[in-house]
C-alpha positions in Angstrom: 119.5 -1.1 0.5 122.6 -2.9 -0.9 121.9 -6.2 -2.4 123.4 -9.3 -1.2 124.5 -10.7 -4.4 127.7 -9.5 -6.2 127.9 -7.7 -9.1 129.4 -11.1 -11.0 126.3 -12.6 -9.7 123.6 -10.0 -11.0 125.5 -10.3 -14.0 125.4 -13.9 -14.7 122.1 -14.0 -13.5 120.9 -11.2 -16.5 123.1 -13.3 -18.8 120.9 -16.0 -17.9 117.5 -14.2 -18.6 119.1 -13.0 -21.8 120.0 -16.5 -22.7 116.8 -18.1 -21.8 115.1 -15.0 -23.8 116.9 -15.7 -26.8 116.0 -19.6 -26.6 112.5 -18.5 -26.6 112.7 -16.5 -29.1 114.6 -18.9 -31.3 111.9 -21.3 -30.5 109.5 -19.1 -31.3 111.1 -18.6 -34.5 111.6 -22.2 -35.3 107.5 -22.8 -34.2 106.6 -19.5 -36.5 108.6 -21.5 -39.2 106.6 -24.7 -38.5 103.5 -22.7 -38.5 104.3 -20.8 -41.9 105.1 -24.0 -43.2 102.0 -26.2 -42.2 100.2 -22.5 -43.7 101.8 -23.2 -47.0 100.9 -26.6 -47.7 97.5 -26.0 -46.3 97.6 -23.0 -49.1 98.9 -25.4 -51.9 96.7 -28.2 -51.2 93.4 -26.0 -51.2 94.9 -24.4 -54.7 95.3 -28.0 -56.3 91.8 -28.7 -54.8 90.2 -25.8 -56.4 92.4 -26.1 -59.9 91.3 -29.8 -60.0 87.6 -28.7 -59.7 87.9 -26.0 -62.0 89.2 -28.2 -64.6 86.1 -30.7 -64.2 83.9 -27.6 -64.6 85.8 -26.7 -67.4 85.7 -30.3 -68.9 81.9 -30.4 -68.5 81.6 -26.4 -69.9 83.7 -27.9 -72.8 81.5 -31.0 -73.5 78.8 -28.6 -73.6 80.2 -26.2 -76.0 81.3 -29.2 -78.6 77.4 -30.6 -78.3 75.9 -27.2 -78.8 78.5 -26.4 -82.0 77.6 -29.8 -83.1 74.1 -28.9 -83.1 74.7 -25.8 -84.5 76.8 -27.5 -87.6 73.9 -30.1 -88.1 71.5 -27.4 -88.5 73.6 -25.1 -90.8 74.1 -28.4 -93.4 70.2 -29.4 -93.0 69.4 -25.9 -94.3 72.2 -25.7 -96.9 71.1 -29.0 -98.1 67.4 -28.2 -98.1 68.3 -25.2 -100.3 70.4 -27.1 -102.6 67.8 -29.6 -102.9 65.1 -27.4 -103.3 67.1 -25.5 -106.1 67.9 -28.7 -108.3 66.4 -29.3 -111.6 65.0 -32.5 -110.2 62.9 -31.3 -107.4 61.9 -28.3 -109.7 60.5 -30.6 -112.2 58.6 -32.9 -109.8 56.9 -29.6 -107.8 55.8 -28.3 -111.1 54.4 -32.1 -111.8 52.9 -32.2 -108.7 51.3 -28.5 -109.2 49.8 -29.4 -112.3 48.4 -32.6 -111.2 47.1 -30.6 -108.2 45.6 -28.2 -110.5 44.1 -30.7 -112.6 42.2 -31.9 -109.6 40.8 -28.7 -109.2 39.8 -28.2 -112.2 37.7 -31.2 -112.8 
């Protein structure tokens, strides 16, 4: 069974197949590169979306935290000012006068 094609013809066809395969491989590489590029763009866009979302959440948390700190500061000021007022001489004198009046009303 001899082939009707000569050695040169068979070699040429083989080289053509190899060339075709290499071309297909090159196209696959380019397509793979395009796929990777598209995937990278998708990942980057999702990361940007995630980071903006989280920055928004952090901003909301920051506002809540600031409100809570402000409320705590006001509470501390209230307690300190109340303590100062109760320990002042004017308050002590007024409280003593009130108690005397109250005791006098009870004795009558």
